[in-house]
C-alpha positions in Angstrom: -144.1 -42.0 202.2 -144.5 -45.7 202.1 -141.7 -47.3 199.9 -144.2 -49.9 198.6 -146.2 -47.1 197.0 -143.3 -45.3 195.5 -142.6 -47.9 192.7 -146.2 -48.2 191.5 -146.6 -44.4 191.5 -143.4 -44.0 189.5 -144.6 -46.7 187.1 -148.0 -45.0 186.6 -146.3 -41.6 186.1 -144.0 -43.1 183.5 -146.8 -44.9 181.7 -148.8 -41.7 181.6 -146.0 -39.8 180.0 -145.4 -42.6 177.4 -149.1 -42.8 176.7 -149.3 -39.0 176.1 -146.4 -39.3 173.7 -148.3 -41.8 171.5 -150.6 -38.9 170.4 -148.0 -36.4 169.6 -146.9 -35.6 166.0 -143.2 -36.4 165.7 -142.8 -33.7 163.1 -144.0 -31.1 165.6 -140.7 -30.7 167.5 -140.9 -27.7 169.8 -138.4 -25.0 169.1 -137.2 -22.5 171.6 -136.6 -20.1 168.7 -140.3 -19.6 168.0 -141.2 -16.0 168.8 -137.5 -15.0 169.1 -135.1 -13.4 166.7 -133.5 -15.7 164.1 -129.9 -16.6 165.1 -127.4 -14.5 163.4 -124.7 -16.0 161.3 -122.5 -15.2 158.3 -121.5 -18.1 156.0 -120.1 -18.4 152.5 -122.6 -19.0 149.8 -122.6 -22.5 148.2 -122.0 -21.3 144.6 -119.6 -18.5 145.5 -117.5 -19.0 148.6 -116.2 -15.4 148.4 -119.7 -14.0 148.7 -121.1 -14.3 152.3 -124.8 -14.7 153.3 -126.3 -13.4 156.5 -129.9 -13.3 157.7 -129.5 -9.5 157.9 -129.8 -9.5 154.1 -133.4 -10.7 154.5 -134.6 -8.0 156.9 -137.9 -6.5 155.9 -138.9 -9.7 154.1 -140.8 -12.9 155.1 -138.7 -15.9 154.1 -138.3 -19.6 154.5 -135.0 -21.1 155.8 -134.6 -24.7 154.5 -131.9 -26.9 155.9 -131.0 -29.6 153.3 -128.2 -31.8 151.9 -127.5 -33.7 148.7 -127.1 -36.9 150.7 -130.5 -36.6 152.4 -133.3 -38.7 150.8 -136.2 -36.7 152.5 -134.6 -33.5 151.1 -134.8 -35.0 147.6 -138.5 -35.8 148.3 -139.3 -32.2 149.3 -137.2 -30.6 146.6 -139.9 -30.5 143.8 -142.3 -28.8 146.3 -139.7 -26.1 147.0 -139.0 -25.6 143.3 -142.8 -25.2 142.7 -143.0 -22.7 145.6 -140.1 -20.7 144.2 -141.7 -20.5 140.8 -144.9 -19.0 142.4 -142.7 -16.2 143.9 -144.8 -16.0 147.1 -141.8 -16.1 149.4 -138.0 -16.2 149.0 -136.4 -19.5 150.1 -133.0 -19.5 151.6 -131.1 -22.8 151.8 -128.7 -23.9 154.4 -126.6 -26.7 152.9 -125.8 -28.9 155.9 -122.7 -31.1 156.4 -122.4 -31.6 152.6 -119.7 -31.7 150.0 -119.8 -28.5 148.0 -119.6 -30.2 144.6 -122.3 -32.8 145.4 -124.6 -30.0 146.6 -124.0 -27.9 143.5 -124.6 -30.9 141.2 -127.8 -31.7 143.0 -129.1 -28.1 142.3 -127.9 -28.2 138.7 -129.7 -31.5 138.0 -133.0 -30.8 139.9 -133.4 -27.0 139.8 -132.5 -24.4 142.4 -135.4 -23.0 144.4 -133.1 -20.9 146.6 -132.5 -17.1 146.5 -129.3 -17.9 148.4 -127.7 -21.0 149.7 -125.4 -20.7 152.7 -122.8 -23.4 153.0 -122.6 -24.9 156.5 -119.9 -27.6 155.9 -119.4 -28.4 159.6 -123.0 -28.0 160.7 -122.3 -25.4 163.4 -124.8 -22.9 162.2 -127.5 -25.6 162.1 -126.7 -26.3 165.7 -127.3 -22.7 166.6 -130.8 -23.0 164.9 -131.5 -26.2 167.0 -131.5 -28.4 163.9 -131.8 -32.1 164.6 -131.2 -33.2 161.0 -132.2 -32.5 157.5 -134.6 -31.4 156.2 -136.0 -28.8 158.6 -137.7 -25.6 157.5 -138.2 -22.3 159.4 -140.4 -19.3 158.6 -138.9 -16.0 159.5 -141.0 -12.8 159.5 -140.1 -9.3 158.2 -138.8 -8.3 161.6 -136.4 -11.3 161.7 -138.5 -13.3 164.2 -138.8 -17.1 163.8 -142.6 -17.8 163.5 -142.8 -21.5 162.5 -140.7 -24.6 162.2 -141.3 -27.9 160.4 -139.2 -31.0 160.7 -139.1 -33.4 157.7 -140.0 -32.9 154.1 -142.4 -30.0 153.4 -145.5 -30.8 151.4 -147.9 -28.5 149.7 -150.3 -29.0 152.7 -147.6 -28.0 155.1 -146.8 -24.9 153.1 -150.5 -24.0 152.9 -151.3 -24.7 156.6 -148.2 -23.8 158.5 -146.3 -21.2 156.4 -148.6 -19.5 153.9 -150.6 -17.6 156.5 -147.5 -15.6 157.2 -146.7 -14.9 153.5 -149.2 -12.0 153.2 -148.2 -10.4 156.5 
């Protein structure tokens, strides 16, 4: 191939990829977990370090898995939405407290309400890595067979719940 054509072709290919990226939603981060079993883990609960939590406890139920931290401003933004969803009782919400100080996380839940059926405490963030978490907040929907069906990056809104997660609640 002519070397003079190689650079312009490479430029056009790169420009095409960048142009395509302009039209993608940054909250739609593809997850290799979609359609696969939720990663197994056992962690201490936030409020009771002697009581473990494992996704096995949720088998047979559709549930949301919300990665959050007390230091995370977008987590604070989504928190009232999760509290409202928990009050409706349509789906259990499990929290994964991510790279946080235990007391700070407990105080955040005491002062703003606790929407979570369980909160697993991932002080080092290793479990979050197994789930492919880029940062907080991130929310996953897991079906009754333990399969990850949806993921949302960023603070959930009522619209996100209605469009992305609620269709799975009745199943």
